[in-house]
C-alpha positions in Angstrom: 10.3 -99.6 -141.2 13.8 -99.0 -142.2 16.8 -101.2 -141.1 19.2 -98.5 -139.7 22.9 -97.9 -139.5 25.5 -95.8 -137.9 22.7 -93.8 -136.3 21.9 -91.9 -138.6 21.6 -94.2 -141.8 18.7 -95.6 -143.0 19.1 -99.0 -145.6 15.4 -97.9 -146.0 12.2 -97.7 -147.3 9.7 -100.8 -148.5 9.8 -102.5 -145.0 13.2 -103.7 -144.8 13.5 -103.3 -140.8 10.0 -105.3 -140.7 11.7 -108.2 -142.6 14.6 -108.2 -139.8 11.6 -107.8 -136.7 9.8 -110.8 -138.6 12.6 -113.2 -138.3 13.4 -111.8 -134.2 16.8 -110.3 -135.7 17.5 -107.0 -134.3 20.8 -106.0 -135.7 23.9 -107.4 -137.4 27.4 -106.9 -136.3 30.1 -107.3 -138.1 34.0 -106.8 -137.6 36.9 -107.1 -140.5 40.6 -108.0 -139.6 41.9 -108.0 -143.3 42.3 -105.3 -145.8 39.5 -105.4 -149.0 42.2 -105.7 -152.0 41.9 -105.5 -155.5 42.5 -107.8 -157.9 44.3 -105.7 -160.4 45.4 -102.4 -158.8 47.0 -100.8 -161.4 43.5 -101.1 -163.3 42.4 -99.2 -161.0 44.1 -96.4 -160.9 43.0 -94.3 -163.6 39.6 -94.7 -162.1 41.0 -93.1 -158.8 42.6 -90.6 -160.1 39.7 -89.6 -162.3 37.5 -89.6 -158.9 40.4 -87.5 -156.3 41.0 -85.0 -159.3 37.0 -84.7 -160.2 34.8 -85.0 -157.6 35.0 -81.2 -156.3 34.2 -80.3 -159.6 31.4 -82.6 -160.8 30.0 -82.7 -157.2 30.5 -79.6 -156.2 27.0 -79.2 -154.7 27.2 -82.8 -152.6 30.6 -81.3 -151.2 29.2 -77.8 -149.8 25.7 -78.7 -148.6 24.5 -82.3 -150.2 21.3 -82.5 -151.3 19.9 -80.5 -148.3 20.8 -77.8 -151.2 18.1 -79.2 -153.7 15.5 -77.5 -151.6 14.8 -73.9 -153.0 16.2 -75.3 -156.6 14.0 -78.9 -156.8 11.1 -76.7 -156.0 11.6 -73.7 -158.6 11.3 -76.2 -161.1 8.2 -78.2 -159.8 9.8 -81.3 -158.6 8.1 -80.7 -154.9 5.5 -82.3 -154.1 3.1 -80.0 -151.9 0.4 -80.1 -149.6 -0.2 -83.7 -150.1 0.5 -83.5 -153.7 -2.4 -80.9 -154.7 -0.7 -77.8 -155.0 2.3 -76.3 -157.2 4.2 -74.3 -154.7 4.5 -73.6 -150.8 5.4 -69.9 -150.0 8.0 -70.1 -147.1 10.5 -73.0 -148.8 13.1 -70.7 -148.4 13.2 -71.2 -144.8 13.7 -75.2 -145.3 16.7 -74.2 -147.3 20.5 -74.4 -146.9 21.5 -70.5 -146.9 18.5 -70.6 -143.9 18.6 -73.9 -141.9 22.6 -74.3 -142.0 23.8 -71.1 -140.2 20.4 -72.6 -137.8 21.3 -75.7 -136.8 24.4 -77.3 -139.1 27.3 -79.3 -137.3 29.3 -81.1 -139.3 29.6 -82.7 -142.8 29.9 -86.9 -142.6 30.9 -88.8 -145.6 30.4 -92.7 -146.6 33.0 -94.9 -145.6 35.9 -93.5 -147.8 34.3 -91.5 -149.2 36.0 -87.9 -150.0 32.5 -85.6 -150.7 31.0 -85.2 -147.2 27.6 -84.6 -148.1 25.6 -85.8 -145.5 24.8 -83.2 -142.9 25.0 -83.4 -139.1 22.7 -81.4 -137.5 22.4 -80.3 -133.5 20.0 -78.0 -132.4 20.0 -76.9 -128.4 18.4 -73.3 -127.8 17.1 -72.1 -123.9 13.2 -72.3 -124.0 12.9 -74.8 -126.9 12.1 -78.0 -125.8 13.6 -79.3 -129.8 16.8 -80.1 -128.7 18.2 -82.4 -131.6 21.5 -84.6 -131.0 23.6 -84.9 -133.7 24.2 -88.8 -133.2 21.2 -89.4 -135.8 22.7 -87.1 -138.8 20.7 -84.6 -140.5 18.1 -84.1 -142.8 18.4 -84.4 -146.6 16.0 -83.5 -149.8 13.5 -85.9 -149.1 13.2 -86.1 -145.4 13.2 -82.6 -145.9 10.3 -83.0 -148.8 8.0 -85.6 -147.1 8.1 -83.9 -143.3 8.2 -80.1 -144.6 6.5 -78.9 -147.9 4.3 -82.3 -148.2 2.8 -81.3 -144.7 3.2 -77.7 -145.3 5.3 -77.1 -142.7 8.3 -74.4 -142.9 9.4 -74.8 -140.0 13.2 -76.2 -140.6 13.6 -76.9 -136.4 10.4 -79.0 -136.4 11.1 -81.2 -139.7 14.9 -81.7 -138.4 13.2 -82.9 -135.3 11.0 -84.9 -136.8 13.6 -86.6 -139.0 15.7 -87.2 -135.6 12.6 -89.1 -134.4 12.5 -91.4 -137.4 16.1 -91.9 -137.8 15.5 -93.1 -133.8 12.4 -95.1 -134.1 13.4 -96.6 -137.6 10.7 -94.9 -139.7 11.4 -94.2 -143.4 10.9 -90.3 -143.7 9.1 -90.6 -147.0 6.0 -92.5 -146.0 6.0 -91.4 -142.7 5.6 -87.7 -144.1 3.4 -88.7 -146.8 1.0 -90.8 -144.5 0.9 -87.8 -142.0 -0.2 -85.8 -145.2 -2.5 -87.7 -146.2 -4.2 -87.7 -142.5 -4.2 -84.0 -142.2 -5.9 -84.4 -145.9 -8.5 -86.8 -144.1 -9.2 -84.9 -141.1 -9.5 -80.9 -143.4 -12.8 -83.0 -145.2 -13.6 -84.9 -142.3 -12.9 -88.2 -143.6 -11.9 -89.6 -140.0 -14.1 -92.2 -137.6 -15.8 -89.3 -135.2 -13.5 -91.5 -132.2 -10.9 -90.6 -133.8 -8.2 -88.7 -131.3 -5.8 -87.0 -132.9 -6.4 -85.1 -136.0 -3.1 -83.2 -137.7 -3.5 -79.9 -139.1 -1.6 -78.9 -142.4 1.1 -76.6 -141.5 1.6 -77.6 -138.0 4.9 -78.5 -136.7 3.5 -79.5 -133.5 1.2 -82.1 -135.2 4.1 -83.7 -137.5 6.1 -84.1 -134.4 2.8 -85.4 -132.3 2.4 -87.9 -135.3 5.9 -89.2 -135.3 5.5 -90.4 -132.0 2.4 -92.0 -132.2 3.3 -93.6 -135.2 6.6 -95.2 -133.7 4.4 -95.8 -130.3 1.5 -97.6 -132.2 -0.4 -95.1 -129.7 -4.2 -93.9 -130.7 -4.6 -93.0 -134.3 -1.1 -93.5 -134.5 -1.7 -97.6 -134.5 -3.6 -97.0 -138.1 -0.9 -95.0 -139.1 1.3 -96.3 -138.5 -0.1 -99.1 -141.4 0.7 -96.3 -143.5 -1.4 -94.5 -146.2 -3.0 -97.1 -148.7 -4.0 -99.5 -146.1 -5.8 -96.9 -143.9 -7.8 -95.3 -147.4 -9.0 -98.5 -148.2 -10.1 -99.0 -144.6 -11.9 -95.1 -144.9 -13.3 -95.9 -148.1 -13.6 -94.4 -151.5 -13.1 -91.1 -150.6 -10.0 -91.5 -148.8 -8.5 -93.6 -151.9 -8.6 -90.4 -154.0 -6.3 -89.0 -152.0 -3.4 -91.1 -151.4 -0.3 -91.3 -153.4 1.4 -94.5 -153.5 2.3 -97.3 -155.7 1.9 -100.9 -154.8 1.0 -99.3 -151.2 4.3 -97.5 -150.6 4.2 -93.5 -150.7 5.5 -92.1 -153.7 8.9 -90.0 -153.1 9.5 -86.1 -153.1 9.7 -86.2 -157.8 6.5 -85.3 -158.6 6.2 -86.9 -161.9 3.7 -84.3 -163.4 7.3 -82.5 -164.1 9.1 -85.8 -164.1 7.1 -88.3 -166.5 9.2 -91.7 -166.9 9.7 -91.2 -162.6 5.9 -92.0 -162.8 6.8 -94.7 -165.2 9.2 -95.8 -162.9 6.8 -95.6 -159.8 4.5 -97.8 -161.5 6.2 -100.4 -162.4 9.1 -100.4 -159.2 8.9 -104.0 -157.8 9.4 -102.4 -154.0 7.0 -99.6 -154.7 7.3 -96.3 -155.9 10.8 -95.6 -155.9 12.9 -93.0 -157.4 16.5 -94.3 -156.9 15.9 -97.4 -159.2 14.6 -95.2 -162.0 15.2 -92.1 -164.4 15.3 -88.4 -163.7 13.9 -86.5 -166.5 16.0 -83.5 -166.1 18.8 -84.9 -166.4 18.0 -87.1 -169.4 17.1 -83.7 -170.9 20.7 -82.6 -170.3 23.3 -83.8 -172.5 25.6 -82.7 -169.8 24.6 -85.3 -167.7 26.3 -88.3 -166.7 22.1 -90.3 -167.1 22.8 -88.7 -170.7 26.9 -89.9 -170.8 25.5 -93.8 -170.2 22.6 -93.3 -172.4 24.5 -92.9 -175.4 27.0 -95.7 -173.9 24.0 -97.7 -174.4 23.2 -96.2 -178.0 20.7 -94.0 -177.4 20.5 -90.6 -178.8 20.7 -87.6 -176.2 19.2 -85.4 -175.1 15.8 -86.9 -174.4 12.3 -84.0 -174.3 11.4 -83.1 -170.5 7.7 -84.0 -170.7 6.0 -87.2 -172.2 6.7 -91.0 -172.6 8.0 -91.4 -176.5 9.3 -94.7 -177.1 12.7 -93.3 -176.9 12.4 -92.0 -173.0 10.6 -95.8 -172.6 13.7 -97.5 -174.1 15.8 -95.2 -172.2 14.5 -95.7 -168.8 15.3 -99.4 -169.0 18.8 -98.9 -170.2 19.2 -96.5 -167.1 17.0 -98.9 -165.2 19.3 -101.4 -165.5 22.9 -99.3 -165.0 20.6 -98.3 -161.4 20.8 -102.5 -160.8 24.3 -102.7 -161.1 24.9 -99.5 -158.7 22.9 -101.2 -156.5 24.3 -104.5 -156.3 27.5 -103.3 -156.8 27.2 -101.2 -153.6 28.2 -98.2 -155.8 27.1 -95.1 -154.5 24.3 -93.0 -157.3 25.8 -89.9 -157.0 28.9 -89.9 -158.3 28.5 -89.7 -162.2 30.4 -93.2 -163.4 29.9 -93.6 -167.0 30.4 -97.3 -168.4 34.1 -96.4 -168.8 34.2 -95.9 -165.2 32.0 -98.7 -164.2 33.6 -101.7 -166.1 37.3 -100.8 -165.7 36.6 -100.4 -161.8 34.8 -103.4 -161.7 37.1 -105.7 -163.2 39.9 -104.0 -160.9 38.2 -105.4 -157.7 36.7 -108.2 -158.8 39.4 -110.1 -161.6 36.8 -110.4 -163.8 37.0 -109.4 -167.6 33.3 -108.2 -168.1 32.6 -105.9 -171.1 30.2 -102.8 -171.0 27.4 -105.5 -172.9 27.4 -108.0 -170.7 26.8 -105.9 -167.8 24.4 -104.5 -168.6 22.9 -107.5 -169.0 23.2 -108.3 -165.4 21.2 -105.4 -164.8 18.9 -106.6 -167.2 18.4 -109.5 -165.5 18.0 -108.0 -162.5 14.8 -106.7 -163.3 13.1 -109.6 -165.1 14.3 -111.3 -161.5 12.3 -108.7 -159.7 9.3 -109.2 -162.3 9.1 -112.9 -161.6 8.5 -112.0 -158.1 6.4 -109.4 -158.8 4.0 -112.1 -160.1 4.8 -114.9 -158.1 3.6 -112.9 -155.2 -0.1 -112.2 -156.8 0.7 -108.9 -158.8 -0.4 -108.3 -161.9 0.0 -105.6 -164.9 -3.3 -103.7 -163.3 -0.8 -103.0 -160.0 1.6 -101.3 -163.3 -0.1 -97.7 -162.1 -0.2 -94.3 -160.6 -2.9 -93.0 -158.1 -5.3 -90.6 -159.2 -3.6 -87.3 -157.9 -0.4 -87.7 -160.4 -2.5 -87.3 -163.7 -4.5 -83.7 -161.9 -2.6 -81.2 -163.9 -1.3 -78.2 -161.9 -3.6 -74.9 -162.7 -0.4 -72.9 -161.7 3.5 -73.3 -161.3 5.8 -73.9 -162.9 4.6 -77.2 -164.6 0.8 -75.8 -164.9 -0.8 -78.3 -167.7 1.7 -80.7 -167.6 0.6 -84.6 -166.1 0.6 -87.9 -167.9 -3.2 -89.2 -168.8 -3.9 -92.9 -167.7 -3.6 -93.6 -171.8 -0.6 -91.9 -172.3 0.6 -94.3 -169.1 -1.0 -97.2 -170.3 0.7 -96.5 -174.1 4.2 -96.7 -172.3 3.6 -99.5 -170.4 2.7 -101.6 -173.5 6.1 -100.1 -175.3 7.8 -101.0 -172.3 6.8 -104.8 -171.7 7.2 -104.9 -175.5 10.9 -103.7 -175.4 11.6 -106.1 -172.1 10.2 -108.8 -174.6 7.4 -109.6 -172.0 3.6 -109.8 -172.6 0.7 -107.4 -173.1 0.0 -108.8 -170.0 3.9 -107.7 -168.2 4.6 -111.7 -168.0 8.2 -112.3 -169.2 8.6 -114.4 -172.1 9.6 -118.1 -172.3 12.8 -116.2 -174.9 13.7 -113.8 -172.5 13.4 -116.5 -169.3 15.6 -118.3 -171.8 18.3 -116.2 -172.5 18.6 -114.6 -169.0 18.5 -118.8 -167.6 15.3 -117.7 -165.7 13.6 -120.2 -166.6 13.1 -122.8 -163.1 11.7 -119.2 -161.8 8.8 -118.9 -164.0 6.8 -122.3 -162.8 3.6 -122.1 -161.5 3.6 -118.5 -163.2 0.4 -118.7 -165.1 -0.8 -114.6 -165.6 
């Protein structure tokens, strides 16, 4: 469940909407009457001028088409999962890419508050004889939604995918988990693992079944009542054969970045305190591109770049830890991760806005502290190093396609996890040491944690 705001935006994954629902909280409304202001306007001006002068060049992809423009590219390099993470390529992917979809249903570009980029798609569709009318109030599908509702379910009908995205926004459903759970059920139906009395047996490639799945999940109708629990819980109930088909970590379905290509993402999926997540993570393709903002931040942190695309050597694990801290800073300061900020931009901008006097090292320490706090939360709630894992399918290399022959092995992941624990000053069991807890002022949060 997601927290939906502005009609088509989701503060989602990880069940934030369910948390609100459990507290009988329907909505939060805020009305402001004064400007936010700046502590040091002159200090902010260089960063503001850089944004205004550079965003069209640095973020041209987002200005023109948003994340939906990356559908074809990410598929072609092997990043996009297909057929519930079984296949390397999706025939018909071009039907879901921007050159085909935009003339079909693109209405306008929307944006977040005060952002000049306008990367958010707004789609509308109303064709005579087609009941699948799409309401533009719900925005439009981004790459993750297109991937989960399209290639993962083998659906190449762009109207069905966009309509499913609209329904998810309408009902407050996470598009990634909805698509992934639907694909899981499609595979269970294909392998005849569903109960004999199941009233819904969706088929890969069926846009109609995709839309029915969303409606059933949202209304908890028939098999949809079970699907609403997510693929991990369904798999445990069905049995061992089904557990081999689910693609989750800590019960949350993987995003649309296949760890067969993006090995650091795989490490991040295994470690993520919120379940598989691509946003507090490090993208291997950017870390291998020395001109990227990721490499820029890593160099500022004293890490040599570029990094190898495949594998998890210690240098990449160290880079992942540093980039994870940066992503925590972005999220906590409510800064968009798409804009290519480096610390040379972040430090003066945050100081100018807040009146602080932080340096880069102090800002990085804030990010690392968040990493340690999140780990303590997991340990308190009963998770252990045994939960730092990937589903079996991630270790199965493709025989063809752009990533043929590439996949982490279970041993490579375990070695990388132990390297990460050591670099973070955690025990081999993944528990922060007394020394690191004292350093970050977190010792009081570790009370009662013994494993």
